[in-house]
N, C-alpha and C positions, 0 to 999 in steps of 0.2 A: 560860653559855648549854652546853645538847647542841644536836646537829647532829640532821638525821632519821636514822634507822636503814636500814643497809644493805639490808632486806628492804622497805621503804616506800620508800625510793628504786627500787628494781628495778622495783617495782609501777607507780609513777607513770610511769617512763621507757617500759614494756610499755604503758602504759594511752595515756599521748601518742602512740606510736608505732602504734599501732592508732587510735587517731582521726585524726590525720594518714592513714594508709592510708585510710582509710575515706572521706576528702573528697577525696582524688586520686581513687579509684576512682571514686566519684559524678561528680565533676569528666571525669576523663577517659571513661566510658563514655557520658557526653552528649556530648560530643563526638564521638567514634568513631561515636557511633549516627548522627550526624544528618550523618556525613561517608559513611558506608556507605550510607543509603538515598539520599542525592544522588546515588553514583555506580552504586547500583543502577538508578535510573532514567534514568541517561544511559544504562547499557550496553542497558536495554530498549529505549529508542530509539533506540540506534545498529544495535541487530539486526533493526530491522525492516525487513523488505526487499519491497519492491512488483515483483514479477515476473510477467509473463504472455505468453502466445502466443495468436495467433489463425490456427489452421492453415488455416481454410477460410472463406470469405463464399460466398453460392450463391444463386440465386432459384429458390423455387418457390412453385407456384398464385398469380403475383402478390405476393409476399411477398420482402424481402431478408432473410438469416438471415445470422448468424456464430456459430462456434462459438470458445467463449472458453476458456481454459485457464488458471487461477491457480496458478502454480508457484511463489509467494512464501511467506511467509509471513503477512502479513496480508491479511484479509478485502477484496475489490473490490465497490464498491457501487456497481451499473450507472448509479444516476441522476447518478454524478459524473463517469463516464464521458463524456469528449470525444472525440466522433466525427465527423470527416472524411471525404466523398469525393471525391476529384478525377478528373475525366474526362480520357479520352484518345483518341487516334483509333486505331483499331487499324491501320489500313494505313500511318502512321510512327511511330507511340508517342510523339508531340507532344501535350503539355498542350494544352488547347484554352481553357484560359481560366476553366472551370467548375466552381466546386466548391461542393456540397450540406454541410448541416451534419446531423449524424442525431443520434437518441436511441433508447435501448435498454431493452427489457424482457426478462426473462427469460421464456424459453418453459417453464412448469410449474414455477414456483418463487417465490423471491422475490427482492425485487431486489440481497441480498449474496451474493455469489459464494465462498464460502470457500475458504480455502487448501487444494490438492490436489485440486480440483473443477473438472469442467469443465461447462458448460452450454450450452445453444443460445439464444442472443437475437435476438429478433426486430428488425428497426431501422427506423425510421421517418425518411425523407430530407426534408427541405426546402430548396430552395435554385430555381438558373434552371435547374435539367433535371430528367427526368421521369427517374430513373434505369431501372426495369423497362422502360419503351417504349424509351427509348434504346438499352438493353442488348440488347433482343430483335430489333435492328437487325442485330446486329454489325458497326456500325461503330465501337462504341466499347467502353473497356474502364475500370476503377477501379481507385484506390489507395485503400483504407481506413485511415486512420490513427487508432488508438485511443490515447488517453493518459489516464492515470491517474496521479496522484502524482509529475508531472514524467519519468513512464518512458511512452514513444512507441513501438508497436508497428504494423507495416504490414501490410497485406494486401491481396492483388487479385483483383478479379473477371472473370475474362477475358471476352474477346467470347466470345459466344454462337456 
């Protein structure tokens, strides 16, 4: 009996090596592709930063306004912004037990506040007090708390 020639043996070894390498490449690229996509999604989620400030709350023409600046990298939807207004006595800075809840609408714009933008919000508050009337007596001031995605910011409306 004769064995296979060295040339055919070399060709068979090369073909088998290429076939095994191709199978390994296909398996590993699928494995690493899934890992890369999962990691990319986690990184994108971890780098979403909610950050904003409310430099001013004021009353004009019987309406309550707040200026909000989105300095994070995610848009803020003012429809899901939670706003409360706690009433304090101006004479001794003590909380009088009254808190209103407020809703906001963007003045001259849509309900999404994009990153890097400042907008003016028109606040509609409901609760045990009439903020505009009580504020005008100069007997009260208000601490407004704005909460979005677990981030809270406070701003005050000083007594008139």
